[in-house]
VEXMAR-331188 format. One record per residue (C-alpha): residue number from 0; residue in one letter; y, z, x. Coordinates in pm, whole numbers. Layout:
! residues N
ATOM   n res      v      w      u
ATOM NUM   a      Y      Z      X
...
***
This chain:
! residues 384
ATOM   n res      v      w      u
ATOM   0   m  -1917   1222   2549
ATOM   1   l  -1988    884   2388
ATOM   2   r  -2331   1003   2275
ATOM   3   r  -2185   1318   2123
ATOM   4   t  -1920   1116   1940
ATOM   5   r  -2187    880   1809
ATOM   6   e  -2398   1171   1686
ATOM   7   l  -2097   1330   1518
ATOM   8   l  -2007   1002   1348
ATOM   9   g  -2367    956   1236
ATOM  10   d  -2371   1307   1092
ATOM  11   v  -2049   1241    901
ATOM  12   l  -2187    918    758
ATOM  13   r  -2509   1088    649
ATOM  14   q  -2311   1347    454
ATOM  15   a  -2163   1081    225
ATOM  16   d  -2305    887    -70
ATOM  17   p  -2301    521     48
ATOM  18   v  -2368    378   -300
ATOM  19   l  -2071    554   -457
ATOM  20   l  -1850    454   -165
ATOM  21   l  -1961     92   -200
ATOM  22   f  -1863     84   -569
ATOM  23   c  -1524    241   -488
ATOM  24   v  -1449      1   -203
ATOM  25   l  -1546   -299   -415
ATOM  26   a  -1316   -183   -695
ATOM  27   t  -1027   -112   -457
ATOM  28   s  -1072   -447   -280
ATOM  29   y  -1067   -625   -614
ATOM  30   g   -754   -431   -702
ATOM  31   l   -588   -522   -372
ATOM  32   v   -642   -892   -440
ATOM  33   m   -486   -856   -783
ATOM  34   i   -195   -647   -654
ATOM  35   t   -131   -925   -402
ATOM  36   s   -122  -1176   -687
ATOM  37   a     83   -955   -922
ATOM  38   t    352   -883   -660
ATOM  39   r    371  -1234   -516
ATOM  40   y    686  -1307   -713
ATOM  41   l    864  -1023   -530
ATOM  42   e    813  -1208   -200
ATOM  43   t    709   -891    -19
ATOM  44   y    379   -745     99
ATOM  45   k    501   -386     82
ATOM  46   h    280   -291   -213
ATOM  47   v    -28   -449    -58
ATOM  48   i     32   -275    275
ATOM  49   v     88     65    111
ATOM  50   q   -221     26   -109
ATOM  51   g   -430    -92    186
ATOM  52   a   -314    196    406
ATOM  53   a   -380    447    128
ATOM  54   t   -729    303     87
ATOM  55   v   -810    337    457
ATOM  56   i   -683    697    459
ATOM  57   g   -866    760    133
ATOM  58   i  -1198    644    280
ATOM  59   g  -1146    882    571
ATOM  60   l  -1079   1166    326
ATOM  61   y  -1390   1063    132
ATOM  62   f  -1608   1129    437
ATOM  63   l  -1423   1448    525
ATOM  64   i  -1444   1602    179
ATOM  65   s  -1809   1501    147
ATOM  66   m  -1877   1759    419
ATOM  67   i  -1689   2042    247
ATOM  68   d  -1878   2297     40
ATOM  69   v  -1644   2368   -252
ATOM  70   t  -1812   2701   -324
ATOM  71   e  -1677   2826      8
ATOM  72   l  -1334   2684    -66
ATOM  73   l  -1317   2872   -396
ATOM  74   k  -1317   3206   -218
ATOM  75   k   -944   3129   -190
ATOM  76   w   -907   3037   -558
ATOM  77   k   -585   3236   -598
ATOM  78   w   -419   3024   -330
ATOM  79   i   -539   2707   -501
ATOM  80   f   -389   2825   -831
ATOM  81   l    -62   2911   -657
ATOM  82   f    -60   2569   -492
ATOM  83   n    -88   2400   -834
ATOM  84   i    210   2590   -974
ATOM  85   v    432   2551   -667
ATOM  86   f    351   2180   -626
ATOM  87   i    454   2111   -986
ATOM  88   l    770   2323   -951
ATOM  89   l    875   2107   -655
ATOM  90   l    968   1846   -914
ATOM  91   k   1267   2066  -1005
ATOM  92   t   1394   2063   -646
ATOM  93   p   1609   1788   -491
ATOM  94   l   1280   1621   -396
ATOM  95   g   1210   1544   -763
ATOM  96   w   1237   1174   -843
ATOM  97   e   1276   1030  -1194
ATOM  98   i   1131    690  -1284
ATOM  99   n   1146    543  -1635
ATOM 100   g   1250    876  -1784
ATOM 101   n    970   1081  -1624
ATOM 102   l   1048   1334  -1351
ATOM 103   a    697   1294  -1213
ATOM 104   w    741   1199   -846
ATOM 105   l    847   1361   -522
ATOM 106   h   1064   1152   -295
ATOM 107   i   1062   1264     68
ATOM 108   p   1336   1093    273
ATOM 109   g   1181    870    536
ATOM 110   f    837    879    373
ATOM 111   p    726    524    270
ATOM 112   v    595    617    -76
ATOM 113   n    665    866   -353
ATOM 114   i    412   1141   -423
ATOM 115   q    292   1216   -775
ATOM 116   p    201   1588   -800
ATOM 117   a      0   1534  -1120
ATOM 118   e   -249   1322   -926
ATOM 119   i   -304   1581   -653
ATOM 120   v   -308   1881   -886
ATOM 121   k   -557   1703  -1112
ATOM 122   l   -820   1749   -843
ATOM 123   t   -749   2116   -775
ATOM 124   f   -735   2177  -1151
ATOM 125   i  -1089   2040  -1187
ATOM 126   i  -1210   2265   -904
ATOM 127   l  -1048   2576  -1050
ATOM 128   l  -1163   2503  -1404
ATOM 129   a  -1523   2458  -1288
ATOM 130   y  -1506   2795  -1113
ATOM 131   q  -1350   2960  -1419
ATOM 132   l  -1611   2819  -1658
ATOM 133   v  -1901   2935  -1441
ATOM 134   w  -1749   3281  -1396
ATOM 135   l  -1703   3324  -1770
ATOM 136   k  -2053   3197  -1842
ATOM 137   e  -2207   3442  -1595
ATOM 138   n  -1990   3747  -1663
ATOM 139   k  -1883   3713  -2027
ATOM 140   d  -1966   3467  -2302
ATOM 141   l  -1825   3115  -2328
ATOM 142   k  -1854   3134  -2707
ATOM 143   s  -1631   3441  -2743
ATOM 144   f  -1267   3434  -2849
ATOM 145   s  -1152   3615  -2534
ATOM 146   s  -1316   3352  -2310
ATOM 147   i  -1159   3066  -2506
ATOM 148   l   -822   3242  -2488
ATOM 149   f   -860   3276  -2112
ATOM 150   l   -955   2909  -2069
ATOM 151   g   -685   2790  -2308
ATOM 152   g   -424   2997  -2128
ATOM 153   h   -506   2826  -1799
ATOM 154   l   -479   2482  -1959
ATOM 155   l   -160   2553  -2154
ATOM 156   l     14   2709  -1854
ATOM 157   l    -51   2415  -1626
ATOM 158   v     -9   2134  -1880
ATOM 159   g    286   2299  -2052
ATOM 160   l    467   2361  -1725
ATOM 161   y    406   2008  -1605
ATOM 162   y    511   1841  -1930
ATOM 163   l    827   2049  -1972
ATOM 164   i    935   1954  -1620
ATOM 165   s    821   1592  -1604
ATOM 166   n    812   1464  -1964
ATOM 167   d    496   1278  -1857
ATOM 168   m    268   1289  -2160
ATOM 169   g      9   1052  -2012
ATOM 170   s    -92   1281  -1727
ATOM 171   a    -83   1583  -1959
ATOM 172   l   -336   1414  -2188
ATOM 173   v   -565   1343  -1893
ATOM 174   y   -576   1716  -1816
ATOM 175   i   -659   1796  -2178
ATOM 176   f   -939   1540  -2194
ATOM 177   v  -1087   1658  -1864
ATOM 178   f  -1071   2017  -1991
ATOM 179   a  -1259   1917  -2308
ATOM 180   c  -1530   1731  -2112
ATOM 181   m  -1591   2018  -1872
ATOM 182   a  -1582   2285  -2143
ATOM 183   f  -1836   2089  -2350
ATOM 184   a  -2065   2040  -2049
ATOM 185   a  -2042   2411  -1966
ATOM 186   g  -2161   2510  -2313
ATOM 187   v  -1847   2609  -2505
ATOM 188   a  -1940   2633  -2875
ATOM 189   i  -1874   2324  -3088
ATOM 190   r  -1678   2529  -3341
ATOM 191   w  -1400   2579  -3087
ATOM 192   f  -1366   2203  -3042
ATOM 193   v  -1351   2156  -3419
ATOM 194   i  -1085   2428  -3448
ATOM 195   a   -886   2273  -3161
ATOM 196   i   -900   1922  -3311
ATOM 197   l   -805   2039  -3661
ATOM 198   g   -533   2267  -3523
ATOM 199   g   -396   1995  -3297
ATOM 200   g   -399   1741  -3579
ATOM 201   f   -219   1982  -3814
ATOM 202   a     40   2065  -3545
ATOM 203   f     99   1694  -3482
ATOM 204   y    145   1634  -3855
ATOM 205   i    402   1915  -3886
ATOM 206   l    592   1795  -3578
ATOM 207   w    593   1440  -3717
ATOM 208   q    714   1548  -4060
ATOM 209   e    986   1768  -3914
ATOM 210   e   1091   1487  -3678
ATOM 211   l   1037   1706  -3374
ATOM 212   i    846   1442  -3177
ATOM 213   p   1070   1246  -2935
ATOM 214   e   1187    920  -3089
ATOM 215   h   1039    698  -2818
ATOM 216   m    693    848  -2877
ATOM 217   v    720    797  -3253
ATOM 218   k    806    432  -3198
ATOM 219   r    508    383  -2968
ATOM 220   f    278    498  -3247
ATOM 221   i    450    292  -3516
ATOM 222   v    424    -30  -3315
ATOM 223   l     44      8  -3293
ATOM 224   f     16    -34  -3668
ATOM 225   d    300   -283  -3702
ATOM 226   h    315   -524  -3408
ATOM 227   s    629   -680  -3554
ATOM 228   f    817   -351  -3509
ATOM 229   e   1090   -390  -3241
ATOM 230   p    910   -677  -3063
ATOM 231   l   1193   -712  -2811
ATOM 232   e   1208   -339  -2734
ATOM 233   t    926    -90  -2804
ATOM 234   g    660   -358  -2849
ATOM 235   w    771   -586  -2565
ATOM 236   h    543   -457  -2289
ATOM 237   q    226   -463  -2497
ATOM 238   t    309   -795  -2659
ATOM 239   r    345   -957  -2317
ATOM 240   g     31   -784  -2194
ATOM 241   l   -173   -907  -2490
ATOM 242   l    -38  -1262  -2449
ATOM 243   a   -138  -1259  -2083
ATOM 244   l   -489  -1138  -2167
ATOM 245   g   -532  -1401  -2439
ATOM 246   g   -396  -1674  -2213
ATOM 247   g   -680  -1627  -1968
ATOM 248   k   -961  -1700  -2217
ATOM 249   l  -1309  -1699  -2060
ATOM 250   m  -1250  -1816  -1702
ATOM 251   g   -878  -1748  -1656
ATOM 252   q   -596  -1968  -1533
ATOM 253   g   -696  -1916  -1171
ATOM 254   l   -604  -1659   -905
ATOM 255   f   -232  -1684   -815
ATOM 256   n   -185  -1924  -1108
ATOM 257   g   -123  -1701  -1409
ATOM 258   t    174  -1817  -1615
ATOM 259   q    318  -1467  -1664
ATOM 260   t    165  -1300  -1362
ATOM 261   q    334  -1550  -1131
ATOM 262   s    662  -1564  -1323
ATOM 263   e    966  -1486  -1113
ATOM 264   y   1107  -1277  -1397
ATOM 265   s    993   -914  -1400
ATOM 266   w   1027   -895  -1779
ATOM 267   s    774  -1175  -1829
ATOM 268   l    487   -929  -1766
ATOM 269   p    637   -585  -1697
ATOM 270   f    463   -348  -1456
ATOM 271   r    205   -616  -1381
ATOM 272   h     83   -442  -1063
ATOM 273   t     61    -93  -1217
ATOM 274   d     22    -22  -1591
ATOM 275   f    -56   -382  -1691
ATOM 276   i   -272   -501  -1403
ATOM 277   f   -563   -540  -1646
ATOM 278   s   -354   -799  -1833
ATOM 279   a   -284   -980  -1505
ATOM 280   i   -657   -983  -1431
ATOM 281   g   -731  -1119  -1777
ATOM 282   e   -477  -1397  -1744
ATOM 283   e   -585  -1515  -1399
ATOM 284   l   -959  -1439  -1401
ATOM 285   g  -1030  -1439  -1773
ATOM 286   l  -1279  -1240  -1975
ATOM 287   l  -1530  -1255  -1689
ATOM 288   g  -1280  -1098  -1452
ATOM 289   c  -1210   -818  -1700
ATOM 290   l  -1582   -755  -1749
ATOM 291   a  -1624   -726  -1372
ATOM 292   v  -1357   -453  -1372
ATOM 293   l  -1532   -261  -1649
ATOM 294   v  -1873   -298  -1482
ATOM 295   l  -1742   -156  -1153
ATOM 296   l  -1568    137  -1320
ATOM 297   s  -1873    204  -1537
ATOM 298   a  -2094    206  -1226
ATOM 299   i  -1867    468  -1064
ATOM 300   v  -1868    685  -1378
ATOM 301   i  -2247    660  -1411
ATOM 302   r  -2289    756  -1046
ATOM 303   c  -2071   1063  -1105
ATOM 304   l  -2270   1164  -1412
ATOM 305   t  -2611   1113  -1248
ATOM 306   t  -2487   1326   -960
ATOM 307   a  -2382   1593  -1212
ATOM 308   a  -2734   1589  -1357
ATOM 309   k  -2887   1644  -1011
ATOM 310   a  -2638   1903   -884
ATOM 311   r  -2781   2222   -735
ATOM 312   n  -2572   2448   -961
ATOM 313   l  -2353   2441  -1272
ATOM 314   m  -2021   2456  -1090
ATOM 315   e  -2089   2146   -882
ATOM 316   s  -2221   1969  -1191
ATOM 317   l  -1895   2047  -1373
ATOM 318   l  -1694   1909  -1082
ATOM 319   c  -1866   1573  -1126
ATOM 320   v  -1815   1582  -1503
ATOM 321   g  -1443   1649  -1453
ATOM 322   v  -1407   1354  -1215
ATOM 323   a  -1599   1127  -1453
ATOM 324   g  -1380   1245  -1743
ATOM 325   t  -1066   1147  -1552
ATOM 326   l  -1194    795  -1493
ATOM 327   i  -1314    753  -1852
ATOM 328   f   -987    862  -2013
ATOM 329   q   -762    661  -1782
ATOM 330   t   -974    349  -1818
ATOM 331   i   -990    365  -2197
ATOM 332   s   -617    443  -2223
ATOM 333   n   -510    167  -1985
ATOM 334   v   -735   -104  -2128
ATOM 335   g   -651      4  -2483
ATOM 336   m   -281    -16  -2400
ATOM 337   c   -321   -372  -2270
ATOM 338   l   -518   -466  -2582
ATOM 339   f   -238   -321  -2799
ATOM 340   v   -467    -67  -2967
ATOM 341   m   -345    245  -2787
ATOM 342   p     11    366  -2715
ATOM 343   v    184    319  -2380
ATOM 344   i    154    653  -2199
ATOM 345   g    198    538  -1841
ATOM 346   l   -161    570  -1719
ATOM 347   t   -278    331  -1450
ATOM 348   l   -620    167  -1416
ATOM 349   p   -824    370  -1162
ATOM 350   f   -883    194   -826
ATOM 351   f   -711   -123   -947
ATOM 352   s   -348    -35  -1018
ATOM 353   y    -96     13   -739
ATOM 354   g    -32    374   -643
ATOM 355   g    -76    551   -311
ATOM 356   s   -111    902   -458
ATOM 357   s   -360    774   -713
ATOM 358   i   -584    602   -457
ATOM 359   l   -583    901   -222
ATOM 360   t   -671   1140   -504
ATOM 361   l   -943    911   -636
ATOM 362   y  -1116    890   -299
ATOM 363   m  -1082   1265   -252
ATOM 364   a  -1240   1316   -595
ATOM 365   m  -1519   1076   -505
ATOM 366   g  -1566   1273   -184
ATOM 367   l  -1629   1585   -393
ATOM 368   v  -1893   1399   -595
ATOM 369   s  -2046   1260   -277
ATOM 370   g  -2074   1608   -127
ATOM 371   v  -2239   1741   -442
ATOM 372   r  -2497   1462   -428
ATOM 373   n  -2574   1529    -62
ATOM 374   r  -2619   1904   -118
ATOM 375   s  -2853   1837   -409
ATOM 376   l  -3099   1662   -174
ATOM 377   p  -3380   1848      3
ATOM 378   e  -3286   1980    347
ATOM 379   w  -3519   1739    528
ATOM 380   l  -3372   1439    347
ATOM 381   r  -3012   1539    420
ATOM 382   k  -3070   1512    793
ATOM 383   t  -3244   1177    795
***
């Protein structure tokens, strides 16, 4: 019995990509240390415990999903699509939970953390989109209008439904960016991207001129070009975040010693363990600490993209591109927000910010990439 268990465990470990897992664990461990520091003023270890537990479960899911062949899973693609729609619609039930104006969480009584459907559905969206792109490429023509209409309909249905229910623009933009990355990698003609960009820009201009964009979004754009605009309201979060980053200089003020990160007042550095954890890192560990974050995230993205290049088929390659696209957009958006060069859209820093749903989804996504890498190896190498 013990021998069989050992053999099973060894087989599970061989199915996973140890290098990718190492990068992820290093990033999450770094994040846990900073979450501990950023929540110290609350005098509770709840956030650290939740993040730690989610990480342990996430690592288990990483190994499990590494063993799953997604091509087999997609035989039930209709059920996956239905799951996406139903899971988002749950936000309109009594389980829906609104935080900071966004109805983007599910609160289950007795459950220790809230669940963010956008995080879970992001993964199944990538899987379905990869399948859809390959099917269109093999059976129709990705350059045709009908194919683009089909792809665009999928995106607009999911993103439109989610945004209308949740008012969460940040997550909606992640879906759009991931869609663009995967469509480009699949071979969609450049002209469609040009048309989409020009059309989107024109639509944004009309909405802006007709004052149809929500006021809080308009203000978030204005403050980027005029940092003196509403410094105690719209610009407060980013002003404090930029001050924290600048206060750290090269080496930082020291772990657990940041002036704003350790302040007992929540307004001193708002959302310091979620949206603005990069600012907390900059204040306490300086420029070097921030560079370490970017190096780790870059290593994970590069591993995803090299796996995409080695994948045994187009669909699995697109899966890896979609996962990499998610990390790229969230990282650029979060860091740009802390540097006061991009608007606040509520996106966390992957692997570093607090969030149980986010960590679980990230490790599941990494498990997909890990499985793709393993299946791209020769048969004899997979078993050694």
